[in-house]
Backbone as ProteinMPNN parsed JSONL, in Angstrom:
{"seq_chain_A": "MHKTKNTWRIDGDTLVLLNRADGVEIYCPAASAPYVLQHTCCIRYTNGKVHRVQTTIPDPRGGRRADGRAKQTTLSLHALILENAPENARQLDQTQIDHEDGNPLNNRLDNLRYVTPSVNNQNRRDAEGMPVRGVSYDKRNRRRSWHAMIKVYGKPVGDEYFSTAREAEEQHLIWKRQYHTETPEIWYEQYAACQASGYWDAPAPTNSSAPAPATLFESMESL", "coords_chain_A": {"N_chain_A": [[29.847, -0.701, -9.758], [26.693, -1.437, -11.716], [24.84, -4.102, -11.044], [21.915, -4.649, -11.958], [19.538, -6.091, -13.637], [16.964, -4.817, -14.472], [15.893, -2.325, -16.305], [16.457, 1.078, -16.227], [16.169, 4.742, -14.842], [17.112, 7.84, -13.877], [14.897, 10.358, -12.565], [14.476, 13.108, -11.495], [14.738, 13.823, -8.215], [13.809, 11.106, -8.07], [14.564, 7.432, -8.509], [13.423, 5.135, -11.237], [12.31, 2.081, -11.901], [11.679, -0.37, -14.182], [9.481, -2.974, -14.49], [10.643, -6.096, -15.553], [8.482, -7.909, -16.494], [6.406, -6.562, -17.438], [7.21, -4.046, -17.787], [5.921, -2.376, -15.936], [6.503, 0.753, -13.883], [8.495, 1.318, -11.073], [8.834, 3.409, -8.242], [11.39, 4.962, -6.477], [13.705, 6.458, -3.958], [16.027, 8.56, -5.395], [18.172, 9.017, -3.981], [18.787, 6.011, -3.519], [19.899, 4.947, -5.436], [22.73, 3.613, -5.389], [22.705, 1.233, -4.117], [20.037, 0.124, -4.54], [20.481, -0.611, -7.09], [21.934, -2.533, -7.112], [20.814, -4.662, -7.221], [18.019, -7.157, -8.773], [14.995, -6.306, -9.155], [11.555, -6.977, -8.816], [7.739, -7.085, -9.741], [5.45, -9.015, -7.75], [2.207, -10.405, -8.223], [-1.128, -10.838, -6.979], [-3.921, -12.095, -7.487], [-4.021, -10.485, -10.011], [-3.74, -8.117, -8.881], [-1.064, -5.878, -7.705], [1.085, -6.704, -5.419], [3.448, -6.8, -3.966], [6.498, -5.594, -4.62], [9.897, -6.737, -4.97], [12.944, -8.371, -4.208], [16.131, -10.375, -4.534], [18.41, -11.667, -1.917], [21.671, -12.686, -0.905], [21.258, -15.255, 1.536], [21.072, -14.636, 4.487], [21.641, -16.546, 6.52], [23.221, -18.241, 5.535], [24.998, -20.801, 3.973], [24.898, -23.22, 1.072], [23.297, -24.144, -2.066], [22.404, -27.3, -3.959], [23.68, -27.277, -6.343], [25.48, -25.709, -5.803], [25.693, -23.147, -5.63], [25.557, -20.096, -3.943], [23.051, -19.726, -1.221], [19.573, -17.869, -1.666], [17.742, -15.432, -0.655], [13.922, -14.086, -0.144], [13.714, -10.495, -0.259], [11.553, -7.685, 0.512], [11.57, -4.603, -1.557], [10.621, -2.461, -0.246], [11.344, -2.698, 2.3], [14.122, -2.911, 1.983], [15.117, -0.427, 1.106], [14.242, 1.041, 3.467], [15.748, -0.299, 5.295], [18.578, 1.1, 4.51], [18.49, 4.041, 5.266], [19.354, 5.447, 7.256], [17.952, 7.588, 9.2], [15.956, 6.8, 9.23], [14.676, 5.466, 11.743], [13.412, 2.676, 13.521], [11.084, 2.018, 16.273], [10.546, -0.46, 18.55], [8.343, -2.304, 18.822], [7.521, -1.773, 15.947], [7.458, -3.513, 13.975], [6.527, -3.665, 11.271], [6.014, -2.344, 7.585], [4.814, 0.625, 6.23], [3.353, 1.818, 3.247], [2.441, 5.08, 2.68], [0.576, 6.069, 0.911], [-0.934, 3.827, 0.088], [-0.041, 2.637, -2.285], [2.048, -0.113, -3.426], [3.82, 0.589, -5.333], [5.25, 2.85, -4.944], [7.977, 3.856, -3.809], [9.248, 5.469, -2.308], [11.176, 7.568, -0.254], [9.51, 9.319, 1.713], [7.122, 8.039, 1.341], [7.253, 5.941, 2.886], [6.963, 4.275, 5.983], [8.101, 2.97, 9.038], [5.764, 1.094, 11.133], [3.554, -0.147, 13.603], [1.599, -3.63, 13.37], [-0.959, -2.728, 13.517], [-1.582, -0.482, 13.176], [-0.55, -0.16, 10.494], [-2.69, -1.59, 9.594], [-4.84, -0.299, 10.066], [-4.082, 1.697, 7.847], [-5.291, 0.532, 5.422], [-5.845, -0.382, 2.399], [-8.727, -1.182, -0.353], [-9.354, -3.938, -2.816], [-8.902, -2.768, -4.94], [-7.31, -0.809, -4.451], [-7.759, 1.264, -3.062], [-9.107, 3.585, -0.184], [-10.315, 1.447, 2.517], [-13.946, 1.536, 3.086], [-15.307, 1.294, 5.501], [-18.032, 1.36, 5.535], [-21.001, -0.399, 5.397], [-24.068, -2.138, 3.993], [-26.895, -2.879, 5.229], [-29.579, -5.013, 4.344], [-31.512, -6.374, 5.831], [-32.119, -4.016, 8.04], [-34.572, -1.92, 7.439], [-35.147, 0.934, 7.808], [-32.544, 1.884, 8.832], [-30.309, 1.426, 6.988], [-27.56, 1.655, 6.426], [-24.807, 0.505, 7.497], [-22.135, 1.821, 9.756], [-18.778, 1.222, 11.175], [-15.94, 0.793, 13.311], [-13.043, -0.17, 14.047], [-10.859, -0.818, 16.963], [-7.375, -2.311, 17.609], [-8.97, -4.788, 16.79], [-11.29, -4.968, 18.148], [-14.551, -3.49, 18.24], [-14.985, 0.048, 18.328], [-16.834, 1.746, 17.725], [-20.009, 1.815, 16.571], [-22.529, 1.843, 14.651], [-25.922, 2.654, 13.075], [-27.419, 4.385, 10.1], [-29.56, 6.201, 7.973], [-28.68, 7.027, 5.238], [-26.384, 6.627, 3.23], [-23.953, 8.239, 2.662], [-24.395, 9.515, 5.488], [-23.748, 7.706, 6.973], [-20.812, 7.426, 6.157], [-19.805, 9.68, 6.831], [-19.6, 9.957, 9.705], [-18.155, 7.692, 10.035], [-15.563, 8.701, 9.098], [-15.133, 10.506, 11.202], [-15.331, 8.883, 13.537], [-12.872, 7.8, 12.753], [-10.698, 9.627, 12.605], [-10.674, 10.407, 15.224], [-9.866, 7.552, 16.532], [-8.188, 6.082, 15.314], [-5.444, 7.406, 14.765], [-3.0, 7.641, 13.796], [-3.335, 7.514, 10.967], [-2.293, 8.583, 7.751], [-2.664, 11.798, 6.15], [-3.378, 11.427, 3.713], [-4.862, 9.392, 3.047], [-7.463, 10.124, 3.696], [-8.08, 12.005, 1.826], [-7.644, 10.527, -0.233], [-10.248, 9.102, 0.398], [-12.011, 10.915, 0.52], [-11.766, 11.847, -2.559], [-13.249, 9.394, -3.619], [-15.374, 9.475, -2.891], [-16.553, 11.461, -4.216], [-16.418, 10.91, -6.576], [-17.936, 9.077, -6.863], [-17.154, 6.596, -6.418], [-17.579, 4.284, -4.663], [-20.198, 3.849, -5.402], [-20.643, 2.515, -7.991], [-20.378, -1.065, -9.578], [-18.402, -3.187, -8.249], [-15.374, -3.85, -10.144], [-14.33, -6.292, -12.591], [-11.422, -8.928, -12.823], [-10.673, -8.92, -15.474], [-11.618, -6.205, -15.989], [-10.599, -4.277, -14.845], [-8.596, -1.543, -13.957], [-4.908, -1.173, -14.144], [-3.04, -0.628, -10.816], [-1.55, 1.327, -10.688], [-2.596, 2.976, -12.727], [-4.939, 3.603, -11.344], [-4.141, 4.955, -9.366], [-2.905, 7.126, -10.398], [-5.664, 8.144, -11.722], [-7.128, 9.232, -9.441], [-5.465, 11.301, -8.657], [-6.128, 12.983, -10.632], [-8.168, 13.688, -9.541]], "CA_chain_A": [[29.042, -0.912, -11.204], [25.226, -2.002, -11.575], [24.216, -5.555, -11.266], [20.4, -4.86, -11.648], [18.739, -6.362, -14.998], [16.042, -3.659, -14.749], [15.571, -1.15, -17.022], [16.027, 2.06, -15.201], [16.711, 6.038, -15.213], [16.99, 8.948, -12.826], [13.91, 11.381, -12.89], [14.634, 14.22, -10.963], [15.276, 13.17, -7.418], [13.62, 9.615, -8.175], [14.982, 6.24, -9.405], [12.705, 4.482, -11.743], [13.003, 0.659, -12.193], [10.877, -1.145, -14.669], [9.602, -4.209, -13.858], [11.17, -6.841, -16.506], [7.661, -8.478, -17.13], [5.651, -6.105, -18.141], [6.827, -2.628, -17.881], [5.533, -1.072, -15.085], [7.099, 1.325, -13.395], [8.568, 1.178, -9.658], [9.152, 4.11, -7.851], [12.644, 5.048, -5.124], [14.391, 7.596, -3.874], [17.111, 8.507, -6.022], [19.772, 8.371, -3.228], [18.95, 4.25, -2.876], [20.488, 3.981, -6.461], [23.74, 3.153, -4.894], [22.031, -0.312, -3.304], [19.064, -0.699, -5.151], [20.713, -1.389, -8.443], [23.119, -4.057, -7.234], [19.447, -6.416, -7.199], [17.082, -7.095, -9.889], [13.527, -6.12, -8.503], [10.364, -7.676, -9.355], [6.66, -7.439, -9.015], [4.549, -9.963, -7.256], [0.85, -10.118, -8.109], [-1.937, -11.542, -6.026], [-5.5, -11.857, -7.915], [-4.063, -9.425, -10.957], [-3.013, -6.548, -8.362], [0.376, -5.435, -7.124], [1.052, -7.331, -4.012], [4.862, -6.08, -3.627], [7.944, -5.517, -5.104], [10.626, -7.848, -4.074], [14.17, -8.918, -4.827], [16.881, -11.572, -4.056], [19.213, -11.283, -1.59], [22.339, -13.95, 0.044], [20.769, -15.475, 2.965], [22.322, -14.516, 5.811], [22.154, -17.725, 7.48], [24.404, -18.482, 4.547], [24.714, -22.305, 3.276], [24.898, -23.469, -0.394], [22.406, -24.866, -2.74], [22.667, -28.393, -4.565], [24.165, -26.625, -7.556], [26.974, -25.298, -4.965], [25.865, -21.748, -5.604], [25.023, -19.701, -2.367], [21.547, -19.749, -1.396], [19.324, -16.629, -1.597], [16.141, -15.321, -0.069], [13.723, -12.55, -0.744], [13.34, -8.971, 0.611], [11.005, -6.67, -0.25], [12.01, -3.6, -2.04], [10.586, -1.044, 0.593], [12.353, -3.016, 3.361], [15.937, -2.895, 1.491], [14.997, 1.193, 1.123], [14.23, 1.662, 4.738], [17.097, -0.685, 6.265], [19.657, 1.584, 4.267], [18.141, 5.083, 5.105], [19.416, 5.582, 8.848], [17.007, 8.443, 9.663], [14.103, 5.895, 9.246], [14.694, 4.327, 12.907], [12.141, 2.32, 13.87], [10.784, 1.343, 17.737], [10.647, -2.201, 18.678], [7.023, -3.078, 18.279], [7.432, -1.283, 14.966], [7.669, -4.75, 12.895], [6.103, -3.465, 9.663], [6.202, -1.195, 6.744], [3.403, 1.176, 5.508], [3.169, 2.951, 2.125], [1.256, 5.83, 3.397], [-0.713, 6.069, 0.02], [-1.082, 2.406, -0.21], [0.678, 2.186, -3.44], [3.144, -0.532, -3.334], [4.96, 0.476, -6.405], [5.602, 3.722, -4.523], [8.846, 3.314, -2.378], [10.085, 7.253, -1.976], [11.158, 7.536, 1.344], [8.089, 10.098, 2.192], [5.808, 7.337, 1.383], [7.597, 4.602, 3.67], [7.066, 4.774, 7.418], [7.674, 1.879, 10.0], [4.424, 0.978, 12.045], [2.854, -1.113, 14.431], [0.573, -3.944, 13.005], [-1.92, -2.235, 14.177], [-1.468, 1.345, 12.787], [-0.553, -0.37, 9.408], [-4.246, -2.392, 9.175], [-6.004, 0.927, 9.862], [-4.306, 2.584, 6.872], [-5.42, -0.402, 4.467], [-6.796, -0.409, 1.371], [-9.575, -2.291, -0.989], [-8.45, -4.743, -3.481], [-8.376, -1.618, -5.905], [-5.926, 0.192, -3.917], [-8.38, 2.295, -3.108], [-9.583, 3.677, 1.315], [-11.851, 0.662, 2.77], [-14.996, 2.458, 3.016], [-15.916, 1.494, 6.866], [-19.686, 1.396, 5.762], [-21.692, -1.521, 4.59], [-25.334, -1.891, 3.488], [-27.775, -3.92, 5.893], [-30.703, -5.185, 3.841], [-32.455, -6.342, 7.168], [-32.828, -2.869, 8.336], [-35.184, -1.203, 6.277], [-35.205, 2.411, 7.811], [-31.75, 2.519, 8.828], [-29.736, 0.177, 6.244], [-26.048, 1.761, 6.155], [-24.28, 0.357, 8.843], [-20.977, 1.929, 10.192], [-18.318, 0.555, 12.535], [-14.518, 0.859, 13.185], [-12.777, -1.515, 15.401], [-9.393, -0.682, 17.778], [-7.136, -3.876, 18.106], [-10.086, -5.999, 16.766], [-12.788, -4.479, 18.999], [-15.342, -2.03, 17.829], [-15.273, 1.553, 19.141], [-18.094, 2.51, 17.045], [-20.94, 1.403, 15.453], [-23.961, 2.718, 14.264], [-26.675, 2.579, 11.483], [-27.887, 5.484, 9.373], [-30.531, 5.99, 7.181], [-28.257, 7.115, 4.053], [-24.708, 6.15, 2.956], [-23.216, 9.616, 3.295], [-24.389, 9.663, 6.874], [-22.676, 6.563, 8.052], [-19.489, 7.748, 5.752], [-19.33, 11.226, 7.511], [-19.622, 9.309, 10.82], [-16.774, 6.767, 9.72], [-14.611, 9.718, 9.388], [-15.365, 11.211, 12.573], [-14.457, 7.986, 14.137], [-11.426, 7.693, 12.199], [-10.092, 10.884, 12.96], [-10.884, 10.127, 16.888], [-9.62, 6.311, 17.262], [-6.969, 5.763, 14.554], [-4.742, 9.172, 15.03], [-1.415, 7.788, 12.654], [-3.578, 7.431, 9.529], [-1.925, 9.626, 7.056], [-3.52, 12.595, 5.674], [-3.216, 10.951, 1.958], [-5.807, 8.247, 3.087], [-8.591, 10.907, 4.084], [-7.731, 12.594, 0.698], [-8.788, 9.52, -1.201], [-11.518, 8.713, 0.731], [-12.911, 12.143, -0.246], [-11.927, 11.704, -4.117], [-13.931, 8.016, -3.8], [-17.139, 9.812, -2.675], [-16.651, 12.793, -5.315], [-16.159, 10.264, -7.965], [-19.29, 8.002, -6.816], [-16.446, 4.858, -6.501], [-18.686, 2.969, -4.171], [-21.532, 3.571, -6.232], [-20.594, 1.666, -8.953], [-20.392, -2.022, -9.242], [-16.854, -3.48, -8.4], [-14.769, -4.114, -11.614], [-14.014, -7.638, -12.821], [-9.894, -8.492, -12.594], [-10.174, -8.501, -16.298], [-11.228, -4.858, -16.768], [-9.91, -3.389, -13.738], [-7.013, -0.622, -14.489], [-3.4, -1.44, -13.159], [-2.851, -0.031, -9.81], [-0.576, 2.541, -11.306], [-3.509, 3.735, -13.46], [-5.877, 3.92, -10.274], [-3.413, 6.263, -8.485], [-3.183, 8.391, -11.58], [-6.75, 8.957, -11.626], [-7.197, 9.6, -8.348], [-4.62, 12.129, -8.357], [-6.547, 14.061, -11.438], [-9.645, 14.453, -9.234]], "C_chain_A": [[27.524, -1.553, -10.788], [24.944, -3.345, -11.821], [22.903, -5.686, -12.018], [19.926, -5.447, -13.453], [17.62, -5.824, -15.449], [16.334, -2.732, -15.603], [15.528, 0.304, -16.292], [16.566, 3.341, -15.818], [16.463, 6.798, -13.565], [16.097, 10.009, -13.337], [13.94, 12.194, -11.79], [15.016, 13.307, -9.29], [14.583, 11.433, -6.868], [13.836, 8.837, -9.147], [13.44, 5.667, -9.853], [12.976, 3.151, -12.273], [11.46, 0.623, -13.222], [10.802, -2.514, -14.746], [9.748, -5.187, -15.44], [9.553, -7.167, -17.212], [6.957, -7.96, -17.938], [5.822, -4.68, -18.285], [6.53, -1.704, -16.971], [6.238, -0.373, -14.248], [7.202, 1.394, -11.675], [9.599, 2.326, -9.158], [10.304, 4.476, -6.562], [13.101, 6.045, -5.427], [15.794, 7.604, -4.734], [18.306, 8.323, -5.568], [19.889, 6.926, -3.158], [19.507, 3.815, -4.329], [21.872, 2.967, -6.217], [23.694, 1.297, -4.541], [21.225, -0.833, -4.089], [19.649, -1.563, -6.33], [21.791, -2.15, -8.929], [21.7, -4.986, -7.054], [18.589, -5.829, -8.687], [15.757, -7.143, -9.041], [12.632, -6.689, -9.416], [9.048, -7.58, -8.855], [5.871, -8.463, -8.865], [2.881, -9.557, -7.232], [0.027, -11.318, -7.489], [-3.294, -11.162, -6.6], [-5.203, -10.536, -8.831], [-3.571, -8.099, -10.146], [-1.878, -6.892, -7.53], [0.394, -5.859, -5.751], [2.522, -6.515, -3.35], [5.709, -6.109, -4.308], [9.345, -6.106, -4.501], [12.249, -7.981, -5.245], [14.7, -10.028, -3.915], [18.014, -10.881, -3.339], [20.233, -12.316, -0.551], [21.756, -13.8, 1.123], [21.731, -15.463, 3.66], [22.246, -15.747, 6.732], [23.029, -18.493, 6.59], [23.758, -19.844, 4.004], [24.891, -22.044, 1.812], [23.66, -24.32, -0.984], [22.744, -26.287, -3.382], [23.904, -28.286, -5.235], [25.382, -26.216, -7.095], [26.654, -23.629, -4.973], [24.828, -21.371, -4.191], [23.539, -19.466, -2.29], [21.282, -18.192, -1.2], [18.043, -16.764, -1.27], [15.484, -14.317, -0.445], [13.498, -11.557, 0.261], [12.788, -8.07, -0.415], [11.594, -5.467, -0.356], [12.008, -2.575, -1.137], [11.752, -1.365, 1.982], [13.99, -2.436, 3.178], [16.133, -0.958, 1.682], [15.486, 1.744, 2.617], [15.531, 1.598, 5.483], [18.392, 0.409, 5.724], [19.268, 3.267, 4.488], [18.19, 5.398, 6.944], [18.527, 6.168, 9.589], [15.916, 8.041, 10.102], [14.087, 5.337, 10.73], [13.391, 3.84, 13.387], [12.092, 1.771, 15.607], [10.933, -0.264, 17.434], [9.46, -2.957, 18.343], [6.685, -2.292, 16.943], [7.845, -2.415, 13.868], [7.14, -4.801, 11.345], [6.257, -2.397, 8.899], [5.315, -0.813, 6.113], [3.918, 1.696, 4.608], [1.926, 3.687, 2.295], [0.146, 6.144, 2.124], [-1.277, 4.96, -0.424], [-1.037, 2.055, -1.668], [2.167, 1.473, -3.126], [4.116, -0.361, -4.094], [5.932, 2.2, -6.408], [6.722, 3.753, -3.363], [9.807, 4.49, -2.382], [9.995, 7.111, -0.787], [10.14, 8.483, 2.042], [7.228, 9.436, 2.164], [6.02, 6.251, 2.078], [7.691, 5.21, 5.227], [7.078, 2.751, 8.476], [6.53, 2.135, 11.1], [4.332, -0.221, 12.801], [1.701, -1.844, 13.688], [-0.594, -3.408, 12.917], [-2.378, -0.8, 13.414], [-1.256, 0.79, 11.204], [-1.824, -1.069, 8.519], [-5.047, -1.039, 9.169], [-5.496, 1.507, 8.922], [-4.462, 1.627, 5.525], [-6.177, 0.194, 3.71], [-7.511, -1.785, 0.405], [-8.62, -3.289, -1.991], [-8.353, -3.865, -4.996], [-7.772, -0.581, -5.648], [-6.586, 1.218, -3.537], [-8.721, 2.381, -1.234], [-10.485, 2.331, 1.552], [-12.689, 1.759, 3.003], [-15.568, 2.609, 4.889], [-17.158, 1.337, 6.722], [-19.996, -0.201, 4.976], [-23.117, -1.451, 4.526], [-26.136, -3.253, 3.966], [-29.152, -4.013, 5.409], [-32.246, -5.262, 4.629], [-33.104, -5.429, 7.632], [-33.113, -2.119, 7.452], [-35.147, 0.639, 5.953], [-34.009, 2.979, 7.909], [-30.47, 1.529, 8.329], [-28.308, 0.684, 6.705], [-25.54, 1.844, 7.737], [-22.475, 0.927, 9.273], [-20.117, 1.803, 11.244], [-16.946, 0.72, 12.039], [-14.076, 0.788, 14.222], [-10.834, -0.57, 15.966], [-8.908, -2.01, 18.177], [-7.975, -4.689, 18.018], [-10.954, -5.902, 17.32], [-13.325, -3.119, 18.68], [-15.477, -0.976, 19.033], [-16.212, 2.207, 18.762], [-18.62, 2.241, 16.145], [-22.048, 1.62, 15.696], [-25.007, 2.52, 13.18], [-27.249, 3.657, 11.353], [-28.731, 4.895, 8.236], [-29.641, 6.207, 5.308], [-26.754, 6.839, 4.003], [-23.714, 7.143, 3.366], [-23.232, 9.949, 4.544], [-23.405, 8.878, 7.689], [-21.291, 6.919, 7.283], [-19.379, 8.768, 6.773], [-19.024, 10.244, 9.225], [-18.02, 8.364, 11.344], [-15.844, 7.486, 10.021], [-14.458, 10.199, 10.802], [-14.678, 10.412, 13.608], [-12.801, 7.986, 14.01], [-10.158, 8.728, 12.645], [-9.604, 10.637, 14.743], [-9.791, 8.757, 17.373], [-8.05, 6.323, 16.26], [-5.972, 7.319, 13.897], [-3.272, 8.991, 13.956], [-2.181, 7.381, 11.535], [-3.229, 8.83, 8.843], [-3.096, 10.492, 6.367], [-4.109, 12.378, 3.587], [-4.407, 10.239, 2.232], [-6.96, 8.734, 3.082], [-8.566, 11.608, 2.684], [-8.049, 11.672, -0.595], [-10.14, 9.211, -1.07], [-12.736, 10.001, 0.385], [-12.669, 12.191, -1.943], [-13.107, 10.505, -3.904], [-15.192, 8.648, -3.502], [-17.335, 11.086, -3.713], [-16.753, 12.111, -6.707], [-17.488, 9.329, -8.359], [-18.248, 6.46, -6.741], [-17.225, 4.076, -6.181], [-19.932, 2.907, -4.723], [-21.792, 2.928, -7.402], [-20.371, 0.204, -9.044], [-18.607, -2.373, -9.146], [-16.439, -3.926, -9.623], [-14.145, -5.422, -11.717], [-11.938, -7.485, -12.919], [-9.629, -8.238, -14.006], [-10.485, -7.172, -17.12], [-10.717, -3.966, -16.113], [-8.405, -2.597, -14.473], [-5.994, -1.432, -13.437], [-3.608, -0.71, -12.383], [-2.273, 1.239, -10.166], [-1.627, 3.59, -12.066], [-4.481, 4.284, -12.601], [-5.299, 5.004, -9.7], [-3.456, 7.533, -9.394], [-4.343, 9.19, -11.382], [-7.483, 9.423, -10.803], [-6.611, 11.151, -7.967], [-5.153, 13.243, -9.388], [-7.969, 14.256, -10.873], [-9.694, 16.005, -8.565]], "O_chain_A": [[27.293, -2.067, -9.694], [24.809, -3.671, -13.0], [22.708, -6.706, -12.68], [20.291, -4.704, -14.364], [17.159, -6.114, -16.553], [17.475, -2.31, -15.412], [14.457, 0.618, -15.773], [17.201, 3.365, -16.872], [15.88, 6.42, -12.549], [16.376, 10.575, -14.394], [13.165, 11.775, -10.93], [15.545, 12.197, -9.339], [14.757, 10.815, -5.818], [13.562, 9.071, -10.325], [12.469, 5.702, -9.098], [13.875, 3.052, -13.107], [10.466, 1.334, -13.073], [11.769, -3.231, -15.004], [8.97, -4.939, -16.362], [9.344, -6.745, -18.35], [6.702, -8.471, -19.028], [4.921, -3.997, -18.774], [6.762, -0.499, -17.059], [6.872, -1.193, -13.584], [6.175, 1.506, -11.006], [10.795, 2.346, -9.45], [9.838, 4.128, -5.478], [13.123, 6.615, -6.518], [16.557, 6.639, -4.677], [19.267, 7.795, -6.127], [20.967, 6.467, -2.779], [19.628, 2.615, -4.578], [22.027, 1.854, -6.72], [24.55, 0.436, -4.745], [21.355, -1.995, -4.473], [19.444, -2.757, -6.547], [22.338, -2.413, -10.0], [21.852, -6.15, -6.684], [18.532, -4.774, -9.32], [15.572, -8.085, -8.271], [12.877, -6.872, -10.608], [8.888, -7.891, -7.675], [5.482, -8.96, -9.922], [2.367, -8.706, -6.506], [0.399, -12.492, -7.485], [-3.812, -10.087, -6.297], [-5.899, -9.542, -8.621], [-3.068, -7.147, -10.743], [-1.735, -7.898, -6.836], [-0.348, -5.291, -4.949], [2.507, -5.763, -2.375], [5.638, -7.187, -4.898], [9.689, -5.705, -3.389], [12.475, -7.776, -6.438], [14.137, -10.521, -2.939], [18.562, -9.865, -3.767], [19.731, -12.736, 0.492], [21.605, -12.741, 1.731], [22.844, -15.988, 3.621], [22.943, -15.747, 7.747], [23.575, -19.482, 7.079], [22.586, -20.059, 3.696], [25.013, -20.912, 1.344], [23.118, -25.153, -0.258], [23.955, -26.372, -3.175], [24.937, -28.895, -4.958], [26.365, -26.306, -7.831], [27.392, -22.896, -4.314], [23.886, -21.952, -3.653], [22.9, -19.042, -3.253], [22.112, -17.376, -0.8], [17.313, -17.741, -1.438], [16.102, -13.468, -1.086], [13.153, -11.772, 1.423], [13.156, -7.752, -1.546], [12.197, -5.073, 0.643], [12.968, -1.815, -1.016], [12.615, -0.636, 2.472], [14.733, -1.804, 3.929], [17.061, -0.382, 2.25], [16.447, 2.437, 2.954], [16.208, 2.473, 6.022], [19.264, 0.574, 6.578], [19.915, 3.925, 3.673], [17.21, 5.527, 7.677], [18.141, 5.588, 10.604], [15.123, 8.493, 10.927], [13.169, 4.521, 10.827], [12.428, 4.574, 13.61], [13.055, 1.169, 16.081], [11.29, -0.946, 16.473], [9.47, -4.02, 17.722], [5.477, -2.123, 16.778], [8.569, -2.086, 12.928], [7.295, -5.685, 10.503], [6.657, -1.381, 9.469], [4.777, -1.603, 5.336], [5.028, 2.179, 4.832], [0.773, 3.278, 2.16], [-1.022, 6.429, 2.389], [-2.119, 5.035, -1.319], [-1.855, 1.304, -2.2], [3.166, 2.077, -2.734], [5.205, -0.894, -3.881], [6.755, 2.65, -7.204], [6.42, 3.686, -2.172], [11.03, 4.368, -2.457], [9.027, 6.645, -0.186], [10.036, 8.209, 3.237], [6.256, 9.801, 2.827], [5.112, 5.42, 2.053], [8.265, 6.234, 5.598], [6.3, 1.797, 8.457], [6.423, 3.154, 11.782], [5.034, -1.208, 12.582], [0.786, -1.124, 13.287], [-1.294, -3.804, 11.985], [-3.507, -0.341, 13.246], [-1.973, 1.47, 10.47], [-1.964, -1.116, 7.297], [-5.843, -0.787, 8.264], [-6.36, 2.315, 8.581], [-3.771, 1.942, 4.556], [-7.003, 1.059, 3.999], [-7.098, -2.944, 0.375], [-7.393, -3.359, -1.913], [-7.791, -4.319, -5.993], [-7.646, 0.414, -6.36], [-5.983, 2.284, -3.657], [-8.622, 1.268, -0.717], [-11.396, 2.15, 0.744], [-12.21, 2.886, 3.119], [-16.046, 3.61, 5.422], [-17.727, 1.126, 7.793], [-19.289, -0.853, 4.208], [-23.514, -0.467, 5.15], [-26.11, -4.344, 3.396], [-29.978, -3.243, 5.899], [-33.353, -4.762, 4.433], [-34.322, -5.501, 7.793], [-32.298, -1.606, 6.685], [-35.131, 1.341, 4.942], [-33.815, 4.109, 7.46], [-29.751, 0.953, 9.146], [-27.836, -0.081, 7.546], [-25.693, 2.632, 8.67], [-21.609, 0.122, 8.929], [-20.527, 2.22, 12.327], [-16.635, 0.789, 10.85], [-14.419, 1.399, 15.234], [-10.013, 0.045, 15.285], [-9.577, -2.791, 18.853], [-8.067, -5.497, 18.942], [-11.763, -6.814, 17.147], [-12.795, -2.013, 18.791], [-15.891, -1.091, 20.187], [-16.539, 3.243, 19.341], [-18.16, 2.28, 15.004], [-22.579, 1.614, 16.806], [-24.469, 2.054, 12.175], [-27.713, 4.144, 12.384], [-28.74, 3.777, 7.721], [-30.045, 5.562, 4.34], [-26.092, 6.918, 5.037], [-22.832, 6.97, 4.208], [-22.296, 10.624, 4.973], [-22.627, 9.158, 8.601], [-20.376, 6.59, 8.039], [-18.644, 8.446, 7.706], [-17.848, 10.078, 9.548], [-17.262, 8.346, 12.314], [-15.168, 7.242, 11.02], [-13.355, 10.137, 11.345], [-13.796, 10.82, 14.363], [-11.886, 8.116, 14.822], [-8.985, 8.48, 12.923], [-8.487, 10.697, 15.257], [-9.046, 8.856, 18.347], [-6.959, 6.608, 16.753], [-5.992, 7.939, 12.834], [-2.644, 9.93, 13.467], [-1.461, 6.626, 10.882], [-3.684, 9.919, 9.193], [-4.205, 10.041, 6.084], [-4.814, 12.937, 2.747], [-5.247, 10.569, 1.395], [-7.802, 8.03, 2.525], [-9.773, 11.777, 2.506], [-8.561, 12.02, -1.659], [-10.99, 9.072, -1.949], [-13.932, 9.924, 0.103], [-13.617, 12.669, -2.566], [-14.191, 11.035, -4.146], [-16.163, 8.127, -4.051], [-18.463, 11.559, -3.853], [-17.105, 12.672, -7.744], [-17.943, 8.973, -9.446], [-18.729, 5.364, -7.027], [-17.695, 3.219, -6.93], [-20.69, 1.958, -4.524], [-22.928, 2.756, -7.845], [-19.858, 0.067, -7.933], [-17.759, -1.862, -9.877], [-17.326, -4.49, -10.265], [-13.339, -5.677, -10.822], [-11.285, -6.447, -13.03], [-8.654, -7.527, -14.252], [-10.067, -6.873, -18.238], [-10.358, -2.898, -16.611], [-7.532, -3.027, -15.226], [-6.202, -2.042, -12.389], [-4.381, 0.18, -12.738], [-2.823, 2.245, -9.717], [-1.494, 4.813, -12.003], [-4.961, 5.372, -12.918], [-5.973, 6.02, -9.532], [-3.929, 8.64, -9.14], [-4.37, 10.373, -11.041], [-8.493, 10.037, -11.146], [-7.147, 11.958, -7.207], [-4.762, 14.392, -9.179], [-8.844, 14.844, -11.509], [-10.777, 16.549, -8.347]]}, "name": "protein", "num_of_chains": 1, "seq": "MHKTKNTWRIDGDTLVLLNRADGVEIYCPAASAPYVLQHTCCIRYTNGKVHRVQTTIPDPRGGRRADGRAKQTTLSLHALILENAPENARQLDQTQIDHEDGNPLNNRLDNLRYVTPSVNNQNRRDAEGMPVRGVSYDKRNRRRSWHAMIKVYGKPVGDEYFSTAREAEEQHLIWKRQYHTETPEIWYEQYAACQASGYWDAPAPTNSSAPAPATLFESMESL"}
């Protein structure tokens, strides 16, 4: 018997949950339905953007609240899914879970992986859910204003100035392939889509006008 309060449906090999507050869709593997549907999931937002999807589970430390009910604790949906997928074993240093496409609503198994904090950081996205550019503009340097930099374990391993933004981006991509070897291919596809669409050329949208994360990912898929 399902205990979830989420509206849900099975769509092929995907379990689709609807966030109760706003109807935003959350995607999980259909095989996870027996245990995911024992919980009610909700989206946590930060500055209007999806931060994570979470649920509540009994606190493994036990204990009861003042009203006599068992204590609860929160658990991220991606953790619930991977912990119930024995084929996704993790190494001792892999203490975090990465969404390969950067979309916290996409909790399909082929989008989740255990990673080290360093690898997780290398696959990070900006506030709009797109790849971090790795390039900045330095107005103090008039001839070579575009600065490309890449770091490993917090230390720069590539640091150079260029005359154009595209030159700096291309060098950043070369370094990315060389030093961030576990970055998934979807990151590079999204980076190329940002270049083609002029994503970094336009002013950053405000919170009030910015599309929801799901819309952003759908728009990138259409490019």
